[in-house]
N, C-alpha and C positions, 0 to 999 in steps of 0.2 A: 588483586586490586579489589578494594572494598566497594560496596554499593554506592556510597557517597562519592567515591572517586569516579566511578563509571557515570553517575548522573552528572557530576560537575564537568566531565570531559566534553559534554555537549553544550556547556554554558558559555554565553558571551555577555558582556556588560548590559546590552540592551534587553536581555531576557529578564533582568531583575526589575525593570520598571515598566514593562509593557502592560497595557490595559486592554483587555479584550473588548472589541466594539460591542455596542448594545445590540439587542435582539434585532433581527431583520424586520423590515417594515411589512405591512400587509401585501404590498406590491411584490416585495421580495419573496414572500412565502408563496404567493400565487405563481410567480415565475419559476420557483423551485419545483412546484408541483407540475407545471407544464413541461419543464425540462425532463423530469422523471418520466412523464408519459411519453415524451418524444424518444428518450433512450429506449424505453420498453418497446415502442413501436418499431424502431429501427432494428433492435436486437432480434425481434421476431422474424425479420426478413433475411437475416444473415445466415449463410451456410458455414458452419464451423467444422474444422478438422483439428484434431488434438494430437500432440506429441508430448509424452511425459516421461521423464527419467525415472527408473525404478526407485531410486532413493527418495525422489519427490513424492511419488505415489505412496510409498510406505510411510513417509512422514505425515502426509495428509490423512491417511487412514488411522494412524496411531494416536493423533492428538493435535492440539493447536499448533500452528506454525506462524511464522512471519512471512507474509507475501510481499515481495519487493517488485515493483513495477515502475518503469520510467514515467515521469510526469506527463510526457506527450502521449502516453497510452491510457490515460485515465478514462477516456470516454466510455469504453466498454468494460472497465475493470470490475465494476460491481455486478454487472450481468454475468461476467465470466466467473466470478467467485461463486455465485449461486449455481451456475451450471456445473462447475468443478465439484462442488459438494454433492450435487445430484449424481454425478458419475462415479465418484470414488468413495463417498461416505454412505454406503448402502447397507451396512450391517445394522443389527438391532440397536447397537450402542448409539448410532447416529440418527436413525429414523425417529427415535423418541425425542430428539432435540433438534430444533430448527437451526440452520446456520447462524452463527453468532460471530460478529467481527467488530473490532474497534480500530479506527483508522485515524492517523494523525492528520490534522487539517491546519492550515496556516491560521495564526491569530489575527490576521488582517480582516478588513471588512469583506473582501471577496471570500475569505474563508468562512465567514458567517453564512453566506449564501450557499456555499458548497456543503456546509454542515446540514442545512435543510434538505438538500438533495440526498445526502447520505441517510438521513433519518427516514426518508420515504422508502429506501431500500432495507430498512431495518438495521442499519449500521450505526454504532455508537461513535460519534465524532469526539476526538480529543484535540483541543486547540493548542497549537504550539509548533515549533520548528527548531532546528539547531541554532538559529539566531534569535528567536523570540520565544520566551517562556519554555525553553528547552527542558530544564530540570523538572518543572512541574508536570509537563507532558509525559516525560519518561516515567515518573512515578505513577501517573494515572494509567498509562499503557500497561505497566507492570501489574497493577491491580486488576485490570481487565483480563490479562493473561492468566493470573491466578484463579480467576473465575471460569476458566475454560474457553475464553474467547480467542479466536484467531486475531492476529494483528496485521495491519497493512501500512506500508510505508512507501513513499516515493523517494528513493535514495538520492536523487539529484534535485529534489524540490526544496523550497518552493520557487527558488529563483536561479537555480543552476550553479555552476555551468552544466550545460546539457549533457546527459549521459556520463556524468562523473559522479561516482559514489562518494557520498559524504560520510562522516564518522558516525552519525547518529544511529543508523541501522545496525552497525556492528556493536556499539555499546548496548543497544536494546537486546540484541541476541545474547550477548554475554551476561547481561543482567537477568534476563528471564530464563535462559537455558533453552529457548525455543530455536529450532532450525530455521534458517532462511531459505525460502523457496523462490528462486528467480522466475518471474513470469513476463512474457512478452507476446506480441502477436504481429503478424504481417497482414496488411490490407492492400490488395492490389487496386481497390477502388475507394478512394478517400479524397478529402479536401484537407490540405495542409495550411494551417494558419501561420501568418508571418509574425510569430512570437519568438521569445527567447528559446523555447523548447521545441519549436516547429510542431505544435500540437496537431494531432491527427483526428479529424472528424470523419467517422465512418459513414459511407453513403449506403442507402438501402440496397438490398439484394447483392451486396458484395460477398466475396469469400473471406474467411478469416482463419488464418493458420495460427493456432495457439500453441505455444511451447512453454513447458514447465521444466526447467533444467535441474541439474543435480542439487540436492539439498546441501546447505553449507552450515556447519555448526562452529561456533566460536567458543572454545573452552573457557571456563570461568577464570582459569589461571593464565590465560594468554597474555604475553607481554605486548608492549606497544609495537614492537617490530613484527611480531606474529599477527597482530591485528591489522597492521598496515598491509602485510602480505595477503591477508584474507580479503581486505578491501579491494585490492587490485584483482584478485581472483574473482570476486563477485562481479566487479565491473566487467571483466573479460567475458564471463559467462553471460551476463545480461546483454552485452553488445553482440555476442555471437548469435543469440536467439532473436535478435532484433534486426538482423540483416539477411 
């Protein structure tokens, strides 16, 4: 399958005419800064326990990867990324370079606010989704991967169905050649929002059991049937470490 075929496999008619909303307002930028500070404050109180599959550890140590995390686990995802890099990227190769990540963010107005939060964490936002601006976002993510950046995707975002892996993350892995590392965590003490994804808000001083499951690679020459099998396998792994 060619690069163009992989890119177009995520496209839908709406993505060709979407216009990214204008810059966030001053109030929005201030709110993003406050949310960043709040996440940092809560993160500092949480007690983390880590479980990582050997293939995931090897992939993280050897080079950029695609981190896949459910949409409802986004609250701690950026803090987890920085902690994971601190745990497993300790060689001289990595200590000379700070953690670098590009993450796909919705092209909606809400995505503009989230982009500001990502920037506070030093993450490069890429606007788009499988239904809006998909091909452009895929090209931009591929460019960041070529520069040595990790990539982050919510495979069930931005609007679900909840915990159902969509096609985009597989096409991205096939296009970039990067392994997918499934990530999730369990919070015994949390607030669950009544939203489509049942978004989890961590409460201070909670425990957090983090799991990074077996890395999954999608061969460049994978057929549509093989890619669908990989999608189901990724979904199974992510659901397993989320329960």
